[in-house]
C-alpha positions in Angstrom: 48.0 47.8 84.2 48.1 51.6 84.1 49.2 53.7 87.1 46.0 55.1 88.5 46.4 58.7 89.8 44.1 60.7 92.0 44.4 64.5 92.0 43.6 66.5 95.2 43.5 70.2 95.0 40.9 72.9 95.9 41.5 74.8 92.6 39.5 73.3 89.7 41.9 74.8 87.1 44.9 73.0 88.7 43.0 69.7 88.7 42.1 70.1 85.1 45.6 71.1 84.1 47.2 68.2 85.9 44.7 65.7 84.4 45.4 67.0 80.9 49.1 66.8 81.5 49.3 63.4 83.0 46.6 61.9 80.9 48.8 62.0 77.9 51.7 60.1 79.6 51.8 56.4 78.5 51.0 54.1 81.3 49.3 56.8 83.4 45.5 56.9 84.1 44.1 59.9 85.9 40.9 59.2 87.7 37.9 61.1 86.4 37.0 62.1 90.0 39.2 64.6 91.7 39.0 65.9 95.3 38.7 69.5 96.4 39.7 68.8 100.1 41.0 66.1 102.4 37.6 64.7 103.3 36.8 64.1 99.6 40.3 62.7 99.1 39.7 60.0 101.8 36.4 59.1 100.3 37.8 58.7 96.8 40.9 56.8 98.0 38.6 54.3 99.7 36.4 54.1 96.7 38.9 53.8 93.9 42.2 52.6 95.5 44.6 54.7 93.3 48.3 53.9 93.1 49.3 57.5 93.5 47.7 60.6 95.1 48.8 64.1 94.1 48.1 66.1 97.3 47.8 69.8 97.8 48.4 71.2 101.3 46.2 74.3 101.9 42.6 73.1 101.5 39.4 73.7 103.4 37.7 71.3 105.8 40.7 69.0 105.9 44.2 70.1 104.9 46.6 67.9 102.9 48.9 67.0 105.8 46.0 65.5 107.8 44.7 63.8 104.7 48.2 62.4 104.0 48.4 61.2 107.6 45.1 59.3 107.4 45.9 57.8 104.0 49.2 56.6 105.3 47.6 55.0 108.3 44.7 53.4 106.4 46.2 52.7 103.0 50.0 52.4 103.5 50.5 50.9 100.0 49.3 54.1 98.3 51.9 56.6 97.4 51.3 60.3 98.3 53.2 63.0 96.4 52.6 66.4 97.9 52.3 69.1 95.2 52.3 72.6 96.6 53.4 76.2 96.3 54.9 76.1 99.8 58.7 76.1 99.3 60.0 75.5 102.9 62.0 72.7 104.3 59.9 72.8 107.5 56.7 72.2 105.6 58.3 69.4 103.5 59.5 67.7 106.7 56.0 67.9 108.2 54.5 66.3 105.1 57.1 63.5 105.1 56.7 62.8 108.8 52.9 62.5 108.1 53.6 59.8 105.6 54.1 61.5 102.3 56.5 59.7 99.9 57.5 62.8 98.0 57.3 66.6 98.1 57.3 68.7 94.9 56.7 72.3 94.0 53.9 73.3 91.6 56.3 75.4 89.7 58.0 72.2 88.5 58.0 71.1 84.9 56.3 68.1 83.3 59.5 66.0 83.2 60.2 66.3 86.9 56.6 65.6 87.9 56.6 62.4 85.8 60.0 61.4 87.2 58.8 62.0 90.8 55.8 59.7 90.2 57.9 57.0 88.8 60.4 57.3 91.6 57.6 56.7 94.1 56.3 53.7 92.2 59.8 52.2 92.3 59.8 52.4 96.1 61.9 55.5 96.4 61.1 58.9 97.9 61.4 62.2 95.9 62.0 65.7 97.2 62.0 68.9 95.1 65.3 70.0 93.8 64.4 73.5 94.9 64.8 72.6 98.6 68.0 72.5 100.6 68.6 68.8 101.4 70.8 69.5 104.4 68.2 71.9 105.9 65.5 69.3 105.2 67.4 66.6 107.0 67.8 68.9 110.0 64.1 69.6 110.1 63.4 65.8 109.8 65.7 65.1 112.7 64.4 67.9 115.0 61.9 66.8 117.7 58.6 68.4 117.5 57.7 71.5 119.6 55.4 71.1 122.6 52.5 72.3 120.5 53.3 69.9 117.7 53.6 67.0 120.2 50.2 67.9 121.7 48.7 68.2 118.2 50.0 64.7 117.4 48.1 63.3 120.4 44.8 64.6 119.1 42.4 62.1 117.5 41.8 62.5 113.7 38.4 63.9 114.5 39.7 66.4 117.0 42.3 67.7 114.5 39.5 68.0 111.9 37.3 70.0 114.3 40.2 72.2 115.2 40.7 73.1 111.5 37.0 73.8 111.0 36.9 76.1 114.0 39.9 77.9 112.8 38.2 78.4 109.5 35.4 80.2 111.3 32.6 77.5 111.3 30.1 77.2 114.1 29.4 74.0 116.0 26.2 73.6 114.0 28.0 74.0 110.7 30.7 71.6 111.7 28.1 69.0 112.6 26.6 69.4 109.1 30.0 69.1 107.5 31.0 66.0 109.5 27.5 64.5 109.5 27.5 64.1 113.3 25.5 65.6 116.1 26.2 69.0 117.6 26.8 67.4 121.0 29.5 65.2 119.4 31.2 68.2 117.9 31.0 70.0 121.3 32.7 66.9 123.0 35.5 66.9 120.4 35.9 70.6 120.7 36.2 70.4 124.5 38.7 67.6 124.4 40.8 69.3 121.8 40.9 72.6 123.7 41.9 70.8 126.9 44.7 68.8 125.2 46.0 71.9 123.3 45.5 74.3 126.3 43.5 76.8 124.3 40.4 78.6 125.6 38.5 80.2 122.8 38.1 80.3 119.0 40.7 83.1 118.7 43.4 81.1 120.4 42.5 78.0 118.3 42.8 80.1 115.1 46.2 81.5 116.2 47.4 78.1 117.1 46.2 76.6 113.8 48.2 79.3 111.9 51.4 78.5 113.9 51.0 74.8 113.2 50.4 75.4 109.5 46.9 73.9 109.6 45.5 76.9 107.9 47.2 79.7 106.0 
């Protein structure tokens, strides 16, 4: 059976390039559907059950770290390889703590990408050679900040609402995106603000930047 790969990236050109690249590797099958954000990623994972997900981080509606967290919780057998331009040990640690099995830079070459996927399928993790392994280990061992601990206590929907508010969406627009009532959004918003100790959209946006939820 071929290894089935789902590509998640908000840039169509990246998706097309990865599909063309990996589609020529013997034993790999890239799904025709690709996702442009974390919400679509979760839908396609549930529908197709891929073996590997190539996950970008900075995406609208739901970022890659949150999507990785939810895939890990709901489909722990699926391997998530984060593929990003963000070259920091702190961000890599955040992704690995969320359940990613690997972290790779987009500036990598074809051979390393293929090797990383095969390492994950063999039950091993893979981290970009561009990162400092000692510094990454230190970040992995460090306890989260108070803000990070509070964020971890949010429900998945509260984290999603937080990102959408930080992106500038109104409650009505968020209700349309999530297909829930406005009052439901207001409830999630109120609970999130209480837990995170923020009081307005500006504070939510500033906090989202500090936590790496949005760029």
